Jmol script that loads the backbone (N, CA, C; Angstrom):
load data "model"
ATOM      1  N   UNK A   1       6.791   8.636  12.226  1.00  0.00           N
ATOM      2  CA  UNK A   1       6.392   7.892  10.885  1.00  0.00           C
ATOM      3  C   UNK A   1       6.617   6.543  11.144  1.00  0.00           C
ATOM      4  N   UNK A   2       5.799   5.664  11.044  1.00  0.00           N
ATOM      5  CA  UNK A   2       6.062   4.256  11.184  1.00  0.00           C
ATOM      6  C   UNK A   2       6.567   3.573   9.995  1.00  0.00           C
ATOM      7  N   UNK A   3       7.308   2.564  10.154  1.00  0.00           N
ATOM      8  CA  UNK A   3       7.880   1.836   9.133  1.00  0.00           C
ATOM      9  C   UNK A   3       6.832   0.758   8.605  1.00  0.00           C
ATOM     10  N   UNK A   4       5.657   1.195   7.958  1.00  0.00           N
ATOM     11  CA  UNK A   4       4.846   0.281   7.546  1.00  0.00           C
ATOM     12  C   UNK A   4       4.075   0.817   6.333  1.00  0.00           C
ATOM     13  N   UNK A   5       4.100  -0.058   5.411  1.00  0.00           N
ATOM     14  CA  UNK A   5       3.535   0.169   3.983  1.00  0.00           C
ATOM     15  C   UNK A   5       2.158   0.524   4.134  1.00  0.00           C
ATOM     16  N   UNK A   6       1.610   1.689   3.580  1.00  0.00           N
ATOM     17  CA  UNK A   6       0.242   2.219   3.713  1.00  0.00           C
ATOM     18  C   UNK A   6      -0.771   1.555   2.731  1.00  0.00           C
ATOM     19  N   UNK A   7      -0.170   0.718   1.885  1.00  0.00           N
ATOM     20  CA  UNK A   7      -1.385  -0.108   1.053  1.00  0.00           C
ATOM     21  C   UNK A   7      -1.248  -1.595   1.519  1.00  0.00           C
ATOM     22  N   UNK A   8      -0.131  -2.178   1.861  1.00  0.00           N
ATOM     23  CA  UNK A   8      -0.207  -3.652   2.075  1.00  0.00           C
ATOM     24  C   UNK A   8      -0.074  -3.930   3.610  1.00  0.00           C
ATOM     25  N   UNK A   9       0.482  -3.028   4.436  1.00  0.00           N
ATOM     26  CA  UNK A   9       0.470  -3.224   5.745  1.00  0.00           C
ATOM     27  C   UNK A   9       1.808  -3.849   6.234  1.00  0.00           C
ATOM     28  N   UNK A  10       2.587  -4.087   5.269  1.00  0.00           N
ATOM     29  CA  UNK A  10       4.025  -4.678   5.547  1.00  0.00           C
ATOM     30  C   UNK A  10       4.700  -4.045   6.441  1.00  0.00           C
ATOM     31  N   UNK A  11       5.215  -4.552   7.784  1.00  0.00           N
ATOM     32  CA  UNK A  11       6.013  -3.860   8.729  1.00  0.00           C
ATOM     33  C   UNK A  11       7.273  -4.508   8.936  1.00  0.00           C
ATOM     34  N   UNK A  12       7.993  -4.060   9.911  1.00  0.00           N
ATOM     35  CA  UNK A  12       9.338  -4.775  10.328  1.00  0.00           C
ATOM     36  C   UNK A  12       8.972  -6.094  10.840  1.00  0.00           C
ATOM     37  N   UNK A  13      10.005  -7.139  10.468  1.00  0.00           N
ATOM     38  CA  UNK A  13       9.884  -8.496  10.928  1.00  0.00           C
ATOM     39  C   UNK A  13      11.271  -8.652  11.760  1.00  0.00           C
ATOM     40  N   UNK A  14      11.261  -9.734  12.538  1.00  0.00           N
ATOM     41  CA  UNK A  14      12.430 -10.010  13.317  1.00  0.00           C
ATOM     42  C   UNK A  14      12.967 -11.437  12.866  1.00  0.00           C
ATOM     43  N   UNK A  15      14.226 -11.527  13.150  1.00  0.00           N
ATOM     44  CA  UNK A  15      14.910 -12.803  12.824  1.00  0.00           C
ATOM     45  C   UNK A  15      16.313 -12.879  13.396  1.00  0.00           C
ATOM     46  N   UNK A  16      17.191 -13.612  12.837  1.00  0.00           N
ATOM     47  CA  UNK A  16      18.416 -13.879  13.365  1.00  0.00           C
ATOM     48  C   UNK A  16      19.572 -13.607  12.314  1.00  0.00           C
ATOM     49  N   UNK A  17      20.580 -12.979  12.703  1.00  0.00           N
ATOM     50  CA  UNK A  17      21.844 -13.168  11.873  1.00  0.00           C
ATOM     51  C   UNK A  17      22.530 -14.400  12.340  1.00  0.00           C
ATOM     52  N   UNK A  18      22.942 -15.385  11.511  1.00  0.00           N
ATOM     53  CA  UNK A  18      23.470 -16.412  11.882  1.00  0.00           C
ATOM     54  C   UNK A  18      24.798 -16.741  11.259  1.00  0.00           C
ATOM     55  N   UNK A  19      25.865 -16.881  12.261  1.00  0.00           N
ATOM     56  CA  UNK A  19      27.368 -16.638  11.792  1.00  0.00           C
ATOM     57  C   UNK A  19      27.829 -18.164  11.270  1.00  0.00           C
ATOM     58  N   UNK A  20      28.927 -18.103  10.907  1.00  0.00           N
ATOM     59  CA  UNK A  20      29.423 -19.529  10.465  1.00  0.00           C
ATOM     60  C   UNK A  20      29.515 -20.480  11.594  1.00  0.00           C
ATOM     61  N   UNK A  21      29.779 -20.145  12.734  1.00  0.00           N
ATOM     62  CA  UNK A  21      29.745 -20.997  13.828  1.00  0.00           C
ATOM     63  C   UNK A  21      28.332 -21.225  14.353  1.00  0.00           C
ATOM     64  N   UNK A  22      27.241 -20.817  13.576  1.00  0.00           N
ATOM     65  CA  UNK A  22      25.777 -20.958  13.996  1.00  0.00           C
ATOM     66  C   UNK A  22      25.407 -20.241  15.384  1.00  0.00           C
ATOM     67  N   UNK A  23      26.158 -19.152  15.579  1.00  0.00           N
ATOM     68  CA  UNK A  23      25.642 -18.384  16.729  1.00  0.00           C
ATOM     69  C   UNK A  23      24.573 -17.381  16.042  1.00  0.00           C
ATOM     70  N   UNK A  24      23.405 -17.352  16.829  1.00  0.00           N
ATOM     71  CA  UNK A  24      22.344 -16.485  16.279  1.00  0.00           C
ATOM     72  C   UNK A  24      22.134 -15.198  17.086  1.00  0.00           C
ATOM     73  N   UNK A  25      22.023 -14.103  16.410  1.00  0.00           N
ATOM     74  CA  UNK A  25      21.976 -12.720  17.177  1.00  0.00           C
ATOM     75  C   UNK A  25      20.532 -12.175  16.387  1.00  0.00           C
ATOM     76  N   UNK A  26      19.807 -11.607  17.401  1.00  0.00           N
ATOM     77  CA  UNK A  26      18.563 -10.921  16.992  1.00  0.00           C
ATOM     78  C   UNK A  26      18.840  -9.749  15.843  1.00  0.00           C
ATOM     79  N   UNK A  27      17.871  -9.678  14.986  1.00  0.00           N
ATOM     80  CA  UNK A  27      17.918  -8.469  13.985  1.00  0.00           C
ATOM     81  C   UNK A  27      16.607  -8.317  13.595  1.00  0.00           C
ATOM     82  N   UNK A  28      16.498  -7.012  13.041  1.00  0.00           N
ATOM     83  CA  UNK A  28      15.127  -6.639  12.424  1.00  0.00           C
ATOM     84  C   UNK A  28      15.301  -6.364  10.918  1.00  0.00           C
ATOM     85  N   UNK A  29      14.284  -6.966  10.195  1.00  0.00           N
ATOM     86  CA  UNK A  29      14.227  -6.827   8.743  1.00  0.00           C
ATOM     87  C   UNK A  29      13.217  -5.745   8.497  1.00  0.00           C
ATOM     88  N   UNK A  30      13.752  -4.652   7.985  1.00  0.00           N
ATOM     89  CA  UNK A  30      12.920  -3.664   7.743  1.00  0.00           C
ATOM     90  C   UNK A  30      12.265  -3.588   6.222  1.00  0.00           C
ATOM     91  N   UNK A  31      11.202  -3.072   6.057  1.00  0.00           N
ATOM     92  CA  UNK A  31      10.689  -3.055   4.614  1.00  0.00           C
ATOM     93  C   UNK A  31      11.265  -1.969   3.868  1.00  0.00           C
ATOM     94  N   UNK A  32      11.519  -2.194   2.708  1.00  0.00           N
ATOM     95  CA  UNK A  32      11.977  -1.070   1.696  1.00  0.00           C
ATOM     96  C   UNK A  32      10.867  -0.202   1.299  1.00  0.00           C
ATOM     97  N   UNK A  33      10.849   0.973   2.024  1.00  0.00           N
ATOM     98  CA  UNK A  33       9.715   1.921   1.804  1.00  0.00           C
ATOM     99  C   UNK A  33      10.152   3.184   0.980  1.00  0.00           C
ATOM    100  N   UNK A  34       9.333   3.574   0.127  1.00  0.00           N
ATOM    101  CA  UNK A  34       9.563   4.731  -0.607  1.00  0.00           C
ATOM    102  C   UNK A  34       8.364   5.494  -0.650  1.00  0.00           C
ATOM    103  N   UNK A  35       8.523   6.821  -0.702  1.00  0.00           N
ATOM    104  CA  UNK A  35       7.431   7.849  -0.881  1.00  0.00           C
ATOM    105  C   UNK A  35       7.238   8.109  -2.112  1.00  0.00           C
ATOM    106  N   UNK A  36       6.106   7.735  -2.809  1.00  0.00           N
ATOM    107  CA  UNK A  36       5.745   7.787  -4.091  1.00  0.00           C
ATOM    108  C   UNK A  36       4.487   8.664  -4.319  1.00  0.00           C
ATOM    109  N   UNK A  37       4.292   9.260  -5.491  1.00  0.00           N
ATOM    110  CA  UNK A  37       3.097  10.111  -5.956  1.00  0.00           C
ATOM    111  C   UNK A  37       2.365   9.173  -6.911  1.00  0.00           C
ATOM    112  N   UNK A  38       1.139   8.802  -6.388  1.00  0.00           N
ATOM    113  CA  UNK A  38       0.241   7.889  -7.220  1.00  0.00           C
ATOM    114  C   UNK A  38      -0.972   8.705  -7.659  1.00  0.00           C
ATOM    115  N   UNK A  39      -1.246   8.410  -8.959  1.00  0.00           N
ATOM    116  CA  UNK A  39      -2.383   9.248  -9.542  1.00  0.00           C
ATOM    117  C   UNK A  39      -3.614   8.217  -9.643  1.00  0.00           C
ATOM    118  N   UNK A  40      -4.840   8.890  -9.139  1.00  0.00           N
ATOM    119  CA  UNK A  40      -6.062   8.138  -9.196  1.00  0.00           C
ATOM    120  C   UNK A  40      -6.634   8.512 -10.409  1.00  0.00           C
ATOM    121  N   UNK A  41      -6.881   7.613 -11.417  1.00  0.00           N
ATOM    122  CA  UNK A  41      -7.598   7.993 -12.641  1.00  0.00           C
ATOM    123  C   UNK A  41      -8.984   8.264 -12.510  1.00  0.00           C
ATOM    124  N   UNK A  42      -9.680   7.634 -11.491  1.00  0.00           N
ATOM    125  CA  UNK A  42     -11.032   7.987 -11.279  1.00  0.00           C
ATOM    126  C   UNK A  42     -11.214   9.341 -10.655  1.00  0.00           C
ATOM    127  N   UNK A  43     -10.493   9.880  -9.682  1.00  0.00           N
ATOM    128  CA  UNK A  43     -10.597  10.946  -8.982  1.00  0.00           C
ATOM    129  C   UNK A  43      -9.754  12.117  -9.805  1.00  0.00           C
ATOM    130  N   UNK A  44      -8.782  11.820 -10.502  1.00  0.00           N
ATOM    131  CA  UNK A  44      -8.061  12.780 -11.171  1.00  0.00           C
ATOM    132  C   UNK A  44      -7.122  13.554 -10.338  1.00  0.00           C
ATOM    133  N   UNK A  45      -6.759  12.969  -9.200  1.00  0.00           N
ATOM    134  CA  UNK A  45      -5.915  13.512  -8.141  1.00  0.00           C
ATOM    135  C   UNK A  45      -4.592  12.756  -8.016  1.00  0.00           C
ATOM    136  N   UNK A  46      -3.690  13.407  -7.404  1.00  0.00           N
ATOM    137  CA  UNK A  46      -2.354  12.743  -7.138  1.00  0.00           C
ATOM    138  C   UNK A  46      -2.243  12.688  -5.587  1.00  0.00           C
ATOM    139  N   UNK A  47      -1.849  11.464  -5.195  1.00  0.00           N
ATOM    140  CA  UNK A  47      -1.608  11.285  -3.547  1.00  0.00           C
ATOM    141  C   UNK A  47      -0.253  10.742  -3.437  1.00  0.00           C
ATOM    142  N   UNK A  48       0.272  11.251  -2.282  1.00  0.00           N
ATOM    143  CA  UNK A  48       1.585  10.876  -1.812  1.00  0.00           C
ATOM    144  C   UNK A  48       1.356   9.845  -0.736  1.00  0.00           C
ATOM    145  N   UNK A  49       1.986   8.741  -1.117  1.00  0.00           N
ATOM    146  CA  UNK A  49       1.952   7.671  -0.012  1.00  0.00           C
ATOM    147  C   UNK A  49       3.204   6.932   0.049  1.00  0.00           C
ATOM    148  N   UNK A  50       3.548   6.386   1.311  1.00  0.00           N
ATOM    149  CA  UNK A  50       4.785   5.604   1.609  1.00  0.00           C
ATOM    150  C   UNK A  50       4.480   4.176   1.551  1.00  0.00           C
ATOM    151  N   UNK A  51       4.911   3.510   0.375  1.00  0.00           N
ATOM    152  CA  UNK A  51       4.777   2.219   0.164  1.00  0.00           C
ATOM    153  C   UNK A  51       5.939   1.386  -0.058  1.00  0.00           C
ATOM    154  N   UNK A  52       5.928   0.168   0.073  1.00  0.00           N
ATOM    155  CA  UNK A  52       7.034  -0.851  -0.215  1.00  0.00           C
ATOM    156  C   UNK A  52       7.269  -0.956  -1.582  1.00  0.00           C
ATOM    157  N   UNK A  53       8.395  -1.372  -2.104  1.00  0.00           N
ATOM    158  CA  UNK A  53       8.814  -1.613  -3.446  1.00  0.00           C
ATOM    159  C   UNK A  53       7.956  -2.765  -4.022  1.00  0.00           C
ATOM    160  N   UNK A  54       7.596  -3.843  -3.121  1.00  0.00           N
ATOM    161  CA  UNK A  54       6.756  -4.849  -3.629  1.00  0.00           C
ATOM    162  C   UNK A  54       5.361  -4.399  -3.853  1.00  0.00           C
ATOM    163  N   UNK A  55       4.728  -3.444  -3.020  1.00  0.00           N
ATOM    164  CA  UNK A  55       3.353  -2.888  -3.212  1.00  0.00           C
ATOM    165  C   UNK A  55       3.457  -2.154  -4.546  1.00  0.00           C
ATOM    166  N   UNK A  56       4.464  -1.498  -4.857  1.00  0.00           N
ATOM    167  CA  UNK A  56       4.575  -0.631  -6.047  1.00  0.00           C
ATOM    168  C   UNK A  56       4.558  -1.611  -7.302  1.00  0.00           C
ATOM    169  N   UNK A  57       5.249  -2.784  -7.244  1.00  0.00           N
ATOM    170  CA  UNK A  57       5.114  -3.797  -8.418  1.00  0.00           C
ATOM    171  C   UNK A  57       3.782  -4.259  -8.400  1.00  0.00           C
ATOM    172  N   UNK A  58       3.219  -4.543  -7.298  1.00  0.00           N
ATOM    173  CA  UNK A  58       1.876  -5.084  -7.300  1.00  0.00           C
ATOM    174  C   UNK A  58       0.726  -4.137  -7.933  1.00  0.00           C
ATOM    175  N   UNK A  59       0.908  -2.804  -7.586  1.00  0.00           N
ATOM    176  CA  UNK A  59       0.071  -1.907  -8.300  1.00  0.00           C
ATOM    177  C   UNK A  59       0.060  -1.936  -9.866  1.00  0.00           C
ATOM    178  N   UNK A  60       1.442  -1.913 -10.243  1.00  0.00           N
ATOM    179  CA  UNK A  60       1.523  -2.037 -11.798  1.00  0.00           C
ATOM    180  C   UNK A  60       0.788  -3.342 -12.305  1.00  0.00           C
ATOM    181  N   UNK A  61       1.025  -4.390 -11.599  1.00  0.00           N
ATOM    182  CA  UNK A  61       0.493  -5.685 -11.923  1.00  0.00           C
ATOM    183  C   UNK A  61      -1.026  -5.641 -12.100  1.00  0.00           C
ATOM    184  N   UNK A  62      -1.735  -5.090 -10.920  1.00  0.00           N
ATOM    185  CA  UNK A  62      -3.164  -5.062 -10.741  1.00  0.00           C
ATOM    186  C   UNK A  62      -3.821  -4.161 -11.643  1.00  0.00           C
ATOM    187  N   UNK A  63      -3.032  -2.986 -12.050  1.00  0.00           N
ATOM    188  CA  UNK A  63      -3.650  -2.130 -13.121  1.00  0.00           C
ATOM    189  C   UNK A  63      -3.831  -0.850 -12.474  1.00  0.00           C
ATOM    190  N   UNK A  64      -3.135  -0.301 -11.531  1.00  0.00           N
ATOM    191  CA  UNK A  64      -3.134   1.034 -10.943  1.00  0.00           C
ATOM    192  C   UNK A  64      -3.677   1.062  -9.640  1.00  0.00           C
ATOM    193  N   UNK A  65      -3.731   2.272  -8.956  1.00  0.00           N
ATOM    194  CA  UNK A  65      -4.190   2.576  -7.712  1.00  0.00           C
ATOM    195  C   UNK A  65      -5.689   2.280  -7.451  1.00  0.00           C
ATOM    196  N   UNK A  66      -6.400   2.732  -8.446  1.00  0.00           N
ATOM    197  CA  UNK A  66      -7.894   2.584  -8.240  1.00  0.00           C
ATOM    198  C   UNK A  66      -8.335   1.090  -8.032  1.00  0.00           C
ATOM    199  N   UNK A  67      -7.794   0.333  -8.930  1.00  0.00           N
ATOM    200  CA  UNK A  67      -8.258  -1.125  -9.040  1.00  0.00           C
ATOM    201  C   UNK A  67      -7.725  -1.870  -7.683  1.00  0.00           C
ATOM    202  N   UNK A  68      -6.445  -1.493  -7.341  1.00  0.00           N
ATOM    203  CA  UNK A  68      -5.852  -2.145  -6.102  1.00  0.00           C
ATOM    204  C   UNK A  68      -6.620  -1.751  -5.003  1.00  0.00           C
ATOM    205  N   UNK A  69      -6.860  -0.458  -4.758  1.00  0.00           N
ATOM    206  CA  UNK A  69      -7.279  -0.016  -3.480  1.00  0.00           C
ATOM    207  C   UNK A  69      -8.767  -0.301  -3.233  1.00  0.00           C
ATOM    208  N   UNK A  70      -9.524  -0.479  -4.325  1.00  0.00           N
ATOM    209  CA  UNK A  70     -10.928  -0.869  -4.174  1.00  0.00           C
ATOM    210  C   UNK A  70     -11.142  -2.377  -3.720  1.00  0.00           C
ATOM    211  N   UNK A  71     -10.187  -3.242  -4.207  1.00  0.00           N
ATOM    212  CA  UNK A  71     -10.243  -4.688  -3.914  1.00  0.00           C
ATOM    213  C   UNK A  71      -9.448  -4.843  -2.523  1.00  0.00           C
ATOM    214  N   UNK A  72      -8.796  -3.981  -2.053  1.00  0.00           N
ATOM    215  CA  UNK A  72      -7.960  -4.240  -0.772  1.00  0.00           C
ATOM    216  C   UNK A  72      -8.755  -4.214   0.458  1.00  0.00           C
ATOM    217  N   UNK A  73      -8.408  -4.989   1.458  1.00  0.00           N
ATOM    218  CA  UNK A  73      -9.018  -5.167   2.648  1.00  0.00           C
ATOM    219  C   UNK A  73      -8.749  -3.871   3.337  1.00  0.00           C
ATOM    220  N   UNK A  74      -9.766  -3.399   4.217  1.00  0.00           N
ATOM    221  CA  UNK A  74      -9.509  -2.209   5.074  1.00  0.00           C
ATOM    222  C   UNK A  74      -8.523  -2.363   6.125  1.00  0.00           C
ATOM    223  N   UNK A  75      -8.288  -3.495   6.604  1.00  0.00           N
ATOM    224  CA  UNK A  75      -7.378  -3.853   7.826  1.00  0.00           C
ATOM    225  C   UNK A  75      -5.802  -3.577   7.225  1.00  0.00           C
ATOM    226  N   UNK A  76      -5.683  -3.985   6.017  1.00  0.00           N
ATOM    227  CA  UNK A  76      -4.357  -3.675   5.438  1.00  0.00           C
ATOM    228  C   UNK A  76      -3.886  -2.360   5.045  1.00  0.00           C
ATOM    229  N   UNK A  77      -5.028  -1.445   4.835  1.00  0.00           N
ATOM    230  CA  UNK A  77      -4.700  -0.151   4.482  1.00  0.00           C
ATOM    231  C   UNK A  77      -4.617   0.859   5.683  1.00  0.00           C
ATOM    232  N   UNK A  78      -3.875   1.965   5.369  1.00  0.00           N
ATOM    233  CA  UNK A  78      -3.562   2.886   6.543  1.00  0.00           C
ATOM    234  C   UNK A  78      -5.113   3.763   6.461  1.00  0.00           C
ATOM    235  N   UNK A  79      -4.872   4.641   7.411  1.00  0.00           N
ATOM    236  CA  UNK A  79      -6.191   5.687   7.553  1.00  0.00           C
ATOM    237  C   UNK A  79      -6.304   6.455   6.243  1.00  0.00           C
ATOM    238  N   UNK A  80      -5.077   6.911   5.826  1.00  0.00           N
ATOM    239  CA  UNK A  80      -5.213   7.903   4.492  1.00  0.00           C
ATOM    240  C   UNK A  80      -5.494   7.031   3.356  1.00  0.00           C
ATOM    241  N   UNK A  81      -5.074   5.795   3.248  1.00  0.00           N
ATOM    242  CA  UNK A  81      -5.513   5.039   2.027  1.00  0.00           C
ATOM    243  C   UNK A  81      -6.945   4.582   2.149  1.00  0.00           C
ATOM    244  N   UNK A  82      -7.466   4.443   3.401  1.00  0.00           N
ATOM    245  CA  UNK A  82      -8.990   4.147   3.657  1.00  0.00           C
ATOM    246  C   UNK A  82      -9.834   5.376   3.247  1.00  0.00           C
ATOM    247  N   UNK A  83      -9.181   6.477   3.378  1.00  0.00           N
ATOM    248  CA  UNK A  83      -9.963   7.680   2.946  1.00  0.00           C
ATOM    249  C   UNK A  83      -9.985   7.749   1.399  1.00  0.00           C
ATOM    250  N   UNK A  84      -8.865   7.513   0.796  1.00  0.00           N
ATOM    251  CA  UNK A  84      -8.925   7.477  -0.663  1.00  0.00           C
ATOM    252  C   UNK A  84      -9.730   6.293  -1.358  1.00  0.00           C
ATOM    253  N   UNK A  85      -9.874   5.190  -0.507  1.00  0.00           N
ATOM    254  CA  UNK A  85     -10.715   4.155  -1.048  1.00  0.00           C
ATOM    255  C   UNK A  85     -12.114   4.495  -0.976  1.00  0.00           C
ATOM    256  N   UNK A  86     -12.580   5.252   0.072  1.00  0.00           N
ATOM    257  CA  UNK A  86     -13.903   5.738   0.209  1.00  0.00           C
ATOM    258  C   UNK A  86     -14.360   6.643  -0.853  1.00  0.00           C
ATOM    259  N   UNK A  87     -13.266   7.643  -1.239  1.00  0.00           N
ATOM    260  CA  UNK A  87     -13.490   8.539  -2.377  1.00  0.00           C
ATOM    261  C   UNK A  87     -13.614   8.010  -3.685  1.00  0.00           C
ATOM    262  N   UNK A  88     -12.862   6.866  -3.880  1.00  0.00           N
ATOM    263  CA  UNK A  88     -12.905   6.203  -5.194  1.00  0.00           C
ATOM    264  C   UNK A  88     -14.261   5.392  -5.371  1.00  0.00           C
ATOM    265  N   UNK A  89     -14.740   4.692  -4.305  1.00  0.00           N
ATOM    266  CA  UNK A  89     -15.868   4.192  -4.329  1.00  0.00           C
ATOM    267  C   UNK A  89     -17.112   5.013  -4.632  1.00  0.00           C
ATOM    268  N   UNK A  90     -17.045   6.068  -3.830  1.00  0.00           N
ATOM    269  CA  UNK A  90     -18.116   7.168  -4.031  1.00  0.00           C
ATOM    270  C   UNK A  90     -18.228   7.672  -5.426  1.00  0.00           C
ATOM    271  N   UNK A  91     -16.970   7.865  -5.993  1.00  0.00           N
ATOM    272  CA  UNK A  91     -16.826   8.458  -7.364  1.00  0.00           C
ATOM    273  C   UNK A  91     -17.469   7.453  -8.506  1.00  0.00           C
ATOM    274  N   UNK A  92     -17.124   6.187  -8.181  1.00  0.00           N
ATOM    275  CA  UNK A  92     -17.527   5.132  -9.047  1.00  0.00           C
ATOM    276  C   UNK A  92     -18.987   4.913  -9.114  1.00  0.00           C
ATOM    277  N   UNK A  93     -19.439   5.095  -7.791  1.00  0.00           N
ATOM    278  CA  UNK A  93     -21.022   4.841  -7.537  1.00  0.00           C
ATOM    279  C   UNK A  93     -21.647   6.078  -8.363  1.00  0.00           C
ATOM    280  N   UNK A  94     -21.215   7.287  -8.327  1.00  0.00           N
ATOM    281  CA  UNK A  94     -21.769   8.477  -8.817  1.00  0.00           C
ATOM    282  C   UNK A  94     -21.771   8.349 -10.330  1.00  0.00           C
ATOM    283  N   UNK A  95     -20.638   7.801 -10.775  1.00  0.00           N
ATOM    284  CA  UNK A  95     -20.525   7.704 -12.276  1.00  0.00           C
ATOM    285  C   UNK A  95     -21.576   6.563 -12.678  1.00  0.00           C
ATOM    286  N   UNK A  96     -21.681   5.483 -12.003  1.00  0.00           N
ATOM    287  CA  UNK A  96     -22.602   4.431 -12.375  1.00  0.00           C
ATOM    288  C   UNK A  96     -24.079   4.942 -12.356  1.00  0.00           C
ATOM    289  N   UNK A  97     -24.398   5.621 -11.421  1.00  0.00           N
ATOM    290  CA  UNK A  97     -25.719   6.229 -11.256  1.00  0.00           C
ATOM    291  C   UNK A  97     -25.955   7.315 -12.504  1.00  0.00           C
ATOM    292  N   UNK A  98     -24.991   8.035 -12.813  1.00  0.00           N
ATOM    293  CA  UNK A  98     -25.173   8.955 -13.896  1.00  0.00           C
ATOM    294  C   UNK A  98     -25.268   8.122 -15.195  1.00  0.00           C
ATOM    295  N   UNK A  99     -24.690   7.002 -15.381  1.00  0.00           N
ATOM    296  CA  UNK A  99     -24.765   6.387 -16.528  1.00  0.00           C
ATOM    297  C   UNK A  99     -25.997   5.471 -16.834  1.00  0.00           C
ATOM    298  N   UNK A 100     -26.644   5.236 -15.622  1.00  0.00           N
ATOM    299  CA  UNK A 100     -27.956   4.527 -15.564  1.00  0.00           C
ATOM    300  C   UNK A 100     -29.220   5.308 -15.895  1.00  0.00           C
TER     301      UNK A 100
END
end "model"
wireframe off; spacefill off
backbone 0.3
color backbone group
């Protein structure tokens, strides 16, 4: 299981620990990942995704999983998230066709 957010693509970054005497040693900054269950209002299903805390706050800000995932670029999303995106888009198109 990789240390990468499934929605934003945020992964480990590298940097330095800097001591008082300015000696730099390499270190990794790992993203704060949590496994959460997110509900798609369009599909009426619950999905378990491993996302960062920042992505969780962004989901709340944008208005939910469906809105965020439809507008997200495919390069950012994991394969599982891309599959959810295709399902949501198909369901939205189906609802639009039924309404017309």
